N, C-alpha and C positions, 0 to 999 in steps of 0.2 A: 560203637561205633556204628552198628547196625541203626541204633537208635537216631545219632546224629546224622547218619544219611537220610532217615525217613525224615528227619525234622528240617534238615536245611535242603534237599535235595527235593525230595518230594513232595512237599507240602506247595501244594495250589499250583502243581506239576501242570496240569492242563493250561494254567494262564502264564506261564512261565515258557511255556512253548509257542503260545498264541504270539506274546509281544516278541521271543525271538525269529518268529516268521512275518513278521510286522517291522521292526528293525531291518531286518534283513533286505526284504522289498524295499524299504525305502535304500539303504544303500545301494544296492543294486540299480534304482530310477537314477539316482544322483550320477551313480557311475556311467551309466550311459548316455545322460546328460552332456553334451560336447560344453566346454568352456566357451563365454561368449563376448564380445565385446561391445558396448553402444555407449553413444553421444547423447546428453541430455541438457536442457536448459534451465538452471535452475534459479531462483531469487537468493539475492543474496543477503542474511539477518544479520544486521546490525546489535549489537549487543550491548549494554554497560554505556549508555550513553550520555556524557556529564546532563545535569539537570539544565545549566544556561548556556550549553552548547548545539549549535545547529548546523546541522550539512549544508551547506551553498551551494554545493556542484549540483548544477543544473542535470545533469544526463548522470544516470548510475548505472551502472552497466549492469547484468545479468552474467552469472557464473557456467560455462558450457563445461561440465565436466562428464569425462569419460570414465567408466566402470567395467569391471571385469567380473565375473561370474559364469556359474551354473546358465545355460542359456535360456531357461523355462525362467529362470529367475529374475534375469536382467532384463527381457522381454516383457514382464511386466511390472517394473518400477515405475513409480509416478513420482514428481517434483516433490512430493507430500513425505514420502520416505528417505529424499537426500535433499541435504540441507546446506547451504554453505554458509558460513557463521564469519562473522568479524566483531571481536572486541576491540571498540572503540572508549578503553575506559582513561585512557591517558591522553584521549584529543584536547586539541588547544585551538585558540581563534590562527589561522594562517592555513598553508597547505603541509599534507602529510601523504607520501606513500607508504602501501601497505602490501605485503605479501601474502599471496593468495594459496594455500600450499594443502595437499591432500590429507593434513592431519586437521585441517579445520572442516573439513568435508563431512557430515554424519551421513551414515548408510547401512543398510540393514547387515546382520552380521553375513559372513561368507562372501559379500562383496566388498570388491578389490578397488580404490580409487587410484586410477592410472594415469589423469592428467587435470588439469583444471586450467581453466582461459579466460579470462586471460589471468598469467601468474603474478600481475601485479594490479593493485589500486590505487589512482593517484584522486585523492579527496579533500576537498575547501572547507572550513569551518570559518566562522563566525560566532559571535554572543548573540544570545537570542534576546529580543528587546522587544517592549512595547511600546505601542502609540496611537496614541487619541487622534484621528482624522475624521474629517467632514464627512457627510454620505451624500453624494448626489443620484436623484433620482433621474431615472431614464424612461420618459413618457412617451409615444407616438401618436399620432393620429389626430390632433388637437392643434395644427400649427398651420393649417391653412388660410388662406387669404379671409379675411374676414373675420375672424375669431381670437381670441386675448385669452392665455390660459395662466394662471399664477399655481406653480408647482410648490410643493414642500413637502416633509420625511418627519416623521417622529419616530426615534430619536433624531436629532440632527447629527450625531457622530457616531463612533465605534470605535472598536481597540480592535490593531492587529499586531500580529505577532508573528515574528520570522528572525534573519541574519539579520546583525544590524544594518551592514551595509545597503542591500536590499532593501529594506524597511524603510529606510530615512528617505529612499527616494520615491516612497508612495506617497501622493498629495490626498488620496481622496478615494474611498468604497465604495462601488454602484450598486445600483439594484439591478435586479432583472427588471427587462422591457415590461411596460406596463401600457396596454392597450386602450387608451380612452376616445377613440373614434364613434364620433355619433352620440359624444356625450356633452348634456349643456347642464351648467349649474356645477355643485358641489358633488365630488367622487370621493369616497377613501379607500383604498385598497390596500388592508390589513395583512400582514404573513410576506410579504415580496423579500425573498433572498438577494443575502448580500454579497458580494465577491468584489476582488482585486486583481488586475490582471496579471501580477505575478506570479506563477506557479507555486514559487516557495514560501509566498507571505501568504498569511491566511487570516481570515478574520476570525476573530476570538469570540467577542459579543458587539451587538448581541448580532446574532444566525440571521435578524429578518426585521424589517421595518415595515411603516406603516406610512403609503404614498397619497399623500392628499391632493386631487387636483379640482381649480375652481374656473370653468369654461366660461366667457361670457362671449356674445355674438356683438360687435361692436357696430357702429352706424355704417359704417359703410357694407355691412353683410346683409342681404334682403332676406326673409323669413321664408323657410320654404312652404311652397302649397302644396 
């Protein structure tokens, strides 16, 4: 019996005392820390979105989450520690309303989710399509009186991707504005970025193009002195 006591009780006795003291101190600290509740805004993470489906809702709200727990813990929470998730595996073209519940909020252990706003999320979906459209170069500074400019772009077309109904409305891809003021003769501007005006439609390829400007002085324009 004495041998068992020595083996299981007094073995590493000092370490056991230290561990007990640390655990007691931590328990006391938590017990003294009052429960607090805070509200925080977090982005909604969409999971398992079907490959051929696009979200066509232009405004995606964030979730306001109220959490409760030890004051020191909840006051130091960040949006990276609290995440709202929504499973879109069953999404199909059309509209659908999803419930946003506390069970869909990931939070650290010891923190309780008490409320989620909005409680429902209404989303629109559409098929994802690709479409080839011409690229229109935007050039400024060469259209003054007495000058003529020929503008071209290479490549002449680009592919766009997005929700079907919105993508079909896009007639062209635009370049960032190229300033050719004071330029005479031929000038090339490579690596000019492309964009579309609809925020839900994106340029798939290429991401940039080369704008080519040929500026000529007409007979009506007097040469600079």
